[in-house]
N, C-alpha and C positions, 0 to 999 in steps of 0.2 A: 845119696844124691847121684843121679846118673848123668853122664856126659855124652853129648852128641856133636858131631862135626859134619859140615857139609856146605853146600852153596845155597844162598838165599835165592830160591827159584822164583818166588812170587810174593809180593806184599798184598795180602787179601784185604786188609783194613789197617788204617793208621789214623790216629787222632793227634793233631798238632797241639791241642790243648792239654791232653793228659799224657802224651807220648806212648799210649797203649797201642800195641801192634799185634796183628794176627798175620802169620806168614807161613809159607811152605818152604821147608828145608829139604833139599835134594842131597841124599847121601849116596856115595859111590857104591853101586851094586846092592844097595839096601832099600831102594825106593824113596819116596817122599813122605814126610810127616808134617803135620800141622803143629805149630808152636805159638804160644802167646806170651806176652810180657811187656815190660816198659823199656823202650829203646829210643836212642836218638834217631834222626832220619837216616835210615840205611838205604842202600841202592841194591836193586836186584843184580845178582852176580857176585856180591861180596861173599867171602868165605867166613863162616862163623863157627866158633866153638861155644856151645851153650851147655849150662848145667841146670838141672832142675828135677822135676818128677812128673810122672804121667798122671793125668786127671781125666775123668770121663764127664764131659759136658752133657747135660740132659737133652740138649737139642743138636749139638754139633759132634757129639761122640768123643772119641779118644784124642786128647791133645797133650802136648808137652808144655808144662808150665815152667817158664824160665825164671830162675832167681839170680843167676850170674851168667855173664857172657863176655866174650871178647872177639874182636875182628882179627882174623889172621890172614896172612898172605895166601892166595890160592895155591894149591899143591898140584893142580892138574892144568893141562893146556886149555881144556874146555872152561874150567872155572876162571882162569886168567883172562880168557877171551871175553867172557860175560862181564867180568869186573871192569876191564878196560873199555868195553863198549857201552858202559852204562851212562857215560856223560859225566862221571864224577871228576875225572881229571881233565882240566881245561886243555884244549888242543888235541885231545885224543877221542876220536869217534870210532865207528866200526872199521872204516878203511885203514886209518892209522894204526889201530889196535892189531889188525891182521898183519900189517907190515912189521910192526915191532916184534910180535910173537914169532913170525917167520925168521927174523934175524937173530933174536936173543933167547927165544924159548922161555923157560921158567926163570931165567935170570933177569927178565925184563924189569921188574920192579926194583931189584937191587941196583941195576944200571941207572934207572931213572933217579934214584936217590943218591947214589954214591959216585957215579961216573957219567953225569949227564952229557959230557962232551962226546961220548960214544953214540949218542942218539943221532949225531950227524952222519953216521954210517948208513942210516935208513933213507932211502930215496924220498924226497919231498919234505924232509925236515931240515930246516936251516937253523942258524944260530939263535935267531929270535924265537922260533917255535920250540927249540930244545930248552931254552931258558924258561919259557912259559910252562912247559910240561914239568920240568924239575921243580919250579916254584909252586905250581899247583899241587903236585904230589906231596911236597914238604908241608904245605899248608893243610892238606887233607889229614896228614898224620897228626899235626899239632892240634887241629880242631877236634879230631877224634879223642885225643887225650882230655881236652876240656869237657867234651861230651860225656866221656866215661866218668869223670869226676862228678859232673852235675847230675848224672842219672840217679845217683843215690838220693837226690833231693827232688826227684820227679820234675826236673826243669826241662822245658821244651828245647829240642835241638835248635830251633830257629833262634831262640834267645842265646844259646851257647855260641852260635855262629856270630850273632851280633856283638856279644862280649869280645869274642876273639878279634873281630874286625876292629873294635875300638882299642883294645890293649895289646893284641898280638901275643907273643910268647910270655908277656908279663901277666896274662890273665889269671893263671892259677895262684901265683904268689900274692897278687892283690886280693883275690877272693878270700884267701886264708887270713890275710892281714886285717881287712876291714870290708866285709861285703856290703855294709850300708853305704859306703862311699860310692861303690859301683851303682847302687840303686839310684843315687842322685844324678849320676853322670850318664847312664846308658838308658835310652828309651826302652821301656818294656820290662826292665829288671824289677823295679818296684820294691817296696818295703817287705811285702809278704814273702817274695822269693828270697830276698837277702836275709830275712829273719830265719827262714828254714836252715840256711847255711850257718848263720851265726850261732843258732841254738845248738846245732850238731857239733860245732867247733868249741862249744863250752862257754860262750859268753853269758854272764849272769843275767837272770831274768829281768832284774831291775837296774841294769847297767845304764849310766847316763847316755851312752851312745845309742842304746836301744830306744830310750824314751825320746831323745831328740830326733832320731830317725823316724819314729812314729808320728811325731808332731809335723815334721816336714812332709811326710807322706800324706797325712790327712789334709794339710793345706793344699798340697798339689792335687789330691783327688777332688777336693772341693772346687778348685779352679777348673778342673775338668768337667764339673757339673755346673759351671757358670758362676760360682761364687767368688767374690773378690776378697772376702775375709770370712772369719768364723768367730762367734762369741767364745770367750775364754771358757765359760761353763760348758759349752758344747764340746770344745776341744778336750777338756779334762775327762768328760764322760767317754768320749770316743776313743781317746788314747787308752784308757783302762780297759774298755771293752775289746779293743783291737789286741792289746798285749795278752790279756787273759785268754781270749779265744784262740789266738795263735799258739800260745803256750799249751793250752789244753789239747789242741789238734796235734801238736808235735809230740807232746809228752804222754798223751793218752793216760793210762792207768797210773803211771809214776808221777804225773804232773803235780798233784797236790803235795806229795811227799817231797818232791824236789823244790817246791816253791817255798818251803819253810825258811823264813828269814829273808826272803827276796821279794816281798810284797811291793806293789806299786801303789802309792798313796797320792791323793790330790796334791799334797804338799810337794811330793817329788816332781809331779808334772809342772807345778808353778815354778819350782826352782830351775827346771830345765828350760822353761819359757824365758826366765830371766837370763839364763846363760846364752840362749840363742839371741836374745835382744842385745846382750852385751857384745856378742860377735856380729851384730848388725845383720843377722839373718832374718829377723822378724821385727815388726813394729807393733807396739800395743798402744791403744788409746781408747777413749770413751766413744761408744757408738751412738747412733741416732736415738736410741731409747735410753741412753744413760748407762747401758751395760758395757763391760770391758770387752773389747774385740781385738783380734790378732790378724795382722796382714803378713804375708811374705813381703819382704822389703820392696821388691820391684813393683808389686801391685799397689802398695801404699803411695809410693812416689808417682806412679802413673795416675792414680785417681786424683791425688792432690794437684798434680801438674796439669791434668786435663781441665780441672775447674779454674785454675789460675790462668791458663792460656786462653780458654774460652772467654773469660771475663775481660781479659786484656784486649782481645779482638773485638768484643762487643762494644767496649767503651770508645772505640775509634769510629767516629761518624764518617762515612764515606759517601757523600751525596753525589750522585752522578748527574741528576737533573732536578730542578725544582718542580713542584706540582704543576705550576702554570707553564712549564716548558716540556710537556710530554709529547711534543710533535714527533720526536724521534721514535718513540714507542709506537705511535699510531702509524707512522710511515712503514716501520718494519712489519706491522700486522697487515697493512695493505699489500705490501710486496709479497707476503706469504699467503695472502688471500685467506686469512684466518680470523675467526671471531672467538675471543677467549671468554671463559666463564669469569664472573666477577672475582672469585677467589684466586684465579690464575693471574689476573691483573694485579691483585693485591700482593701476590707472591713475588711477581716481577718487580714491582715498585719497592717492596721490602728489601729485595736482594740488591737493589740499586742504592739503597740508603743506609744499609747496616753492614757492619763488619762481618757478622755471622747471620745467616738466615737458614732456617730449616723448613723444607717443603715435604709434607707427608700426604699420603692418600693411597687408596686401593687401586685395583686395575681399572683401566678405562676412564680415569679421572683427569688425564692429561699431564702426568708428571713429565713424560718424555717431550711433549710439545712445549711445556714450560721451559725445560732445559734448552731446547733448540732456540726458542725465542730469546732467552737470556744470552746465549752465545752470540746470536745475530746482533743484539743490542750492544753487548760489550765490544764486539768487533767494530761496530760503527764508531765507537769512541776510542778505537785503537788500543784497547787493553789486551794484554797477553793472558789468554785463558788456558788453563790446564784441566783436563778431565781425568777422573780416576774411578775405579771400583775395586772392591775387595778381591774379586776372583777374575781369572782370565776370561771366563765365559761371560761374566757380567760386563767386563770392560769391552769385550768384542761387541756385545749387543749395544752398548752405549755408543761405540764408534759408528756402527751401522745406522743407528737411529739419528745421530746428530750430524754425521758427515765430517766429524772432527776426530782426530786420533785420541783415543783414551788408553790409559795404561792401568795395570794393576797398581795398587797402592805400594806394594813392595818394589815394583820396577820404577815407579815415580820417585820413590825415596832412595833409589839406587842401592838396594840391598845386595851387597857383594862380599866376596871373601877377601880378607886382608891378612897378609902373612903375619903371624904372631898374635892376631886379634880374633881370627875366625870370621864368621859372617856377621856383618853389622850394617846399619843404615848409614850411607855416606851423607845423606841430607839430614841436617839437624840444626840446632840454634846457631852454630858457627858457620854452617854452609847451607843457607836456606834455599828454597825453590825460587827460581827467577820467574815468578808469576804475579800478576795483579788480581787475578780471579782464579780460584780453585773450586771446581764443582765435583762433588763426590756422590755417586749413585749407590744404591743398595746399602745404605748406612746401617740398616738393621742387622747386617751380617758382621759389622766391625766389632771386634772385641776391644777391651779397654787398652791393652798394651799397644796394639796397632794404631788405635786412634790417638794415643798419646804421642807416638812417634810421628804421626802425620802433623799434629798440632805444633810439635817442636820445629818442624821444617817450614811452617807458614810464616812468611816474612811480615814485618810491620807494614801496615797500610794495604795488606792484601785482603780481598773479600773471600770468605769461605762459605760456600753454599752446600748444605747437606740435604740429600734427597733420599727418601726411603719410605717403606710401608711399615709403620709401627705395629700393625696388627699381625705381621708375620712372626714366625719363630725368631727368638733372639739369637745372637751369635753362638757358634759352637764353643768359642773360647769364653773366658771369664768376663763378666760385665753385662750391662744392659744399656749400652750407650745411648741409643736413640730414644728409648722409653724414658730413661733418666733425664735426658736433656729436656724433653717435652714436659715431663711432670714437674720439673723445677719452675717452669713458667718464667725463667730468667732470660732465656734465649728467644729472640723473635722467631715466630713460626706461623705458617699457614697450613691449614688442613684442606686439601682438595676433596670436595664431596660430590660435585656434579658428574654424572656419568654421561658421556657424550653419545649422541644419537647413533653413530656407527658402532660404538662399543655396546650399546643396548641391544644390538642385533645378536650378540653372542650370549648364549645362556651361561657360558663359563663366567663372564663378567657379572651378569645379573645374579647368578647363584653365589658367586664369591661374596657379593654385598649382602645377599639374603642370609648366608651362613654367618657372616660377620655381625649381623644384627640379631642373631639367635633364631633364625627361621630356617625351616627345612628347604632344601633346594627343589626347584621345579625340574622334573626329569622326563625323559622319553617322549618329548614332543617331536612330531614329524619334521624332518628336514632341519633339525637342530643339532647341537653339538655336545649335549650333556645327557649321558645315559646311566641308568641304574639297573643292574641285573640282580634280582633277589635270589639269594642262595645262602643256606645256613651251614651246609656241610663243608668244612675246610678242604677236604680232599677233592670235592667236586669244584670248589672255587679255584683250586690250583689247576685242575684240568681245563676249566673255562678260560683262565688266563692264558694257558698254553695255546688253546684253540683260537683265541682272539689274536694273539701275536702271530701265529703260524698261518692261519687261513682267513678268518672272518674279516679282520680289519684290512689286510692286504687286498682282499676281494672287494670290500665295501668302498674303500677310498684310495686304493693303490698305495697304501702306506708301507714303506720298507720296514720289515720287522726289526732289523738291526739298528738302523739309523734314525727312524722316525717314531718308533714306539718305545716308551719308557715305562717300566713297571715301578711304581713307588709303593712302599709298605712301611707302616709305623715301626715294626719290630724286626730284630734280627732272627729270633727263634720262632717257633711254631711252624706248622705246615704251610702257612702263607706268609712266612717271614722271609727276610732277605736270603738267608743261606739255602733254605729248601727250594725256593723258587729259582734261584740261580742254577741249581743242579738240574732241575727238570727242564728249564728253558735252554740251558746249554745242550742237553741231550737232544732236544727237538730242533733247535735253530742252528746248531753247529755240531752235528753228531760225529762220533769217532769215525775215522777214515784212515785206511792204511797209507794214504797219500798225504795225510796231514801230520806233521810232527807234533808231539805233545810232551809236556814235562810235568811231573807231579811234585807239588810243594805242600807237604803236610797232607791235609785231606782235600786239597784242591788240585784239580787237573787243569793246566793251562794248555789250550789247543790253538794251533794256527787258525786265525780268523776270529778268535774269541773277542768279545766286547769286555774291556777291563777298565778299572778305575784306580788311579793313584790315591793312596789313603794317608800319605804323609807329605808335608812340604819337603821338597828336595831342591834347594836353591842352586846346588851345583849343576844338576841336570835341567833346572828351570821347569820342573813340573810340580804341580801343587795339589794339595788335598782336594779331591773332588773332580780333578781332570779326568775325562773319559776318552779312551782311544781304542784301537783295535790291534791285535797281535798280527804283525805282517811278516814276521820271520822267527823261526826257532832253529838255531844252529847248534845241534847237539855236539858237533865236533869242537866248536869253539866255546861251548858252554854259555851261549848268549841268547837272549830273547829281545826282539825289537817291537816296540809299540809305536804306532803312528797316532799322534794327537792332532786332529784336524780342527776340532771345535773349540780351540783356545785362541788366545790373542796372537800368538806366534806359532803357527802350525809347524810341527817338527816330529822327527823320528828320534825316539829315545832308546838307547841300548841298556839293557839290564843284564848283569851276570846272574848265574843261578843262585848266588847267595843273597840277592837283593829282591827276591820274589815276594818276600813278606810285605813289600810296599804296594803290592797289587792285589786286587780282588776282582772276581767276576762282577760285571755290572749290568747284566740283563735286568736284574732287579736291584734297586738301591733304596736306602732309607730316605724318608722325607727330609731329614736334616741334611743329608748329603746333596739334596737337589737344590738347596737354596742358591739363588742367583742364576739359575739355569732356566731355559725354556725348551720345551719339546713339542713337536707337532701333536703327539697323542700321549696322554697319561692314563694308565690303568692303575687302579688303586683298590685293594681289598679293604673293606670296612667291616670288621667282625668283632664280636664280643670277646674273643680270645685275646684281643689287643686292648682290653679294657683299660689298663693302666695308662695307655697313651692315647685314648680316645678324647682328644682335646680340640676345641674349636680352632685355635690358631694353627694346629698341625694339619687339620683337614683343609683349612683355608690356604695354607702355604702349599699343600700338595696340589690342589686343583688350579691354583693360579700359576703353576709351572706350565700348564698346557696352553698352546696357541690355537689349536684347531678342534680338539676333541678331548672330552673326559669320559671315562667309563669307570664307574664305581661298581664293585661287586660285594655283596654282603647282605646284611639284614637291616630293615627299617629301624629296629631297636638300637643297633650299634650306631647307625647314622644319627639317630635322635640323641643318643648319649653324647656323641662327639659335638654336635651342634649346641647342645645344652650346657656343655662343660666349658664355661668361659673362665675357669680358674687358671690364671697365668701362674705357672710354677714360680714360687718365690726364689729370688736370688739375693744373696747378701751383697748389696752394692750401696755405696753411700755418695755417689756422684751428685745425685739430685740435691741432697741436703748440703753438700759442700758448696754447690753453686748458689744456693739460697743464702748460706752463711756469709760467703765472700761478698755477695752483691749488696748486703745490708750496709 
């Protein structure tokens, strides 16, 4: 095995998913070499000692294939300068790096670690900055130790950083003690990653901890796919498949020999289900078809609680006016100069007479007008009305349309941090909302847990009005709340069907209803707003999308490519998927420029001016999954990136440090699921057979109804016909509908 040492001159390629890297190593007086291997996220300028052997790649030629490596302190002034200027150490950029090296030379890193008070000798460094540099360098060393440990398990460096942020110096001891515990507590760790570590640490193949962890993982993964529970029979099969597949992958040829005496049987799975039930981690009961089903405990109580709370609210008759006393409604309509469709009047009367009322309907059917009329009517009777929606963008639209303040459901329920308790809803059964009417829009987006927390905070005698489009995609989280409520036929509801004259002028609205009824959309009519470009080749489709964003649409309708045009696509992968389109759109709409700072996180480059999306709820920063903003500052000296979020309920600038960039993705193109609750002036959407698995009517319907002024579909008539014809709503294991029926009897 040969050894090489030098400076990481350039990272040619890096995959955050696999940790595979191709780089250039600059060796003093010996030129540069290309090396490959599996590494945590390194920074250009780091000094590396690598061991391995030379290989000849058929396409790329001679490369050094690394099997072992370590990061060592730079041994030259040039190497030290590159290392310190990389932005790795918070508080140290190019300028500060030069000052430090000028004062301390090759002793700089030693002083940063062991004598940070001496940093005050450098002009411009005060006590606060010296402490920041010392802390950042110490953390860098500790994180690197965690990364070096985890590299043996091909675990991504971003996850290593997340683990370290959660546990700090305790990370390695806890990993060695019980990796499955970390899988439950840290987002992104997961059973599969924990199992790699546990198996290498010698945990038996059929250990109870392993089986229990697999059950918890499968229930969690099912919730991520929208399921509230799983049948026991399905869990048993999936647990055994998961454990055997993982074992075979980890053990390879020795797996079957190692397995002797450690088999996983259905009886072992059942015994561990019983143990988890004894520890109140799960609940088992008979399902809607008589089969035995398993819930994670929070989902069981949420589903049961939703049914009970809804029935309690329904049974409370809240008559606002008698049928013969409808003068108030007529007077409000006269004041607003409005003529309502019969079903809108029915919805308003129902909301005035019932404790709970559901109003559903597609675009252009008057849901917003109905909400506005209800607010006017309730205000006339001096009732306190609160408005809410699941996302900031939906709440902002609700506010603009109604003229009354709307909040996100989380903000309405005062989801805040409490010392010793973490984040929790402050509004609940003990501290209910001070409202007499609560109107919630975009209910199709609400998952079971959030809906349950809302119901808990609704006071006795309060009206709850739920508004949404049941034909859109269901919530990203577990449950199918709106569809279940309607299918139970227990909760009073009205479906708005009439498309208003003004809405009929829009082919977006007309085509949404055509698609929803299983008919192909009408496209390419002159002076209209719905277009279909026929193209089969994915590479050409990608080029057309770029051309539309960069030139054709801005010239056609003066649409701003960054702020008014949104590309939606069903899948993440493929040439016209989210990831590929984001790369090409970034290159065209916000190209590399020496005047624009940029930072690399895994295989994504974030550049000043980029359009980005938050992909996880962060209650501390008050930014949420799906919020879109723009990078307004990248400070390499301080190791910070700033995103301005203007299109949310409370416009704000949010500061991220470089370890938090996993929460962001480029958003020139986003998935249709991520677009729920949003509106964009222009939507461009590829519809191709490569996305066959996701060519569904409700996905196409959801995508086109995000557009306000124009839709451009690009693809083939065949793919479009498949999507329109596929009305198979993806099955979700959810029992709210049946619970409502059972309790109401």
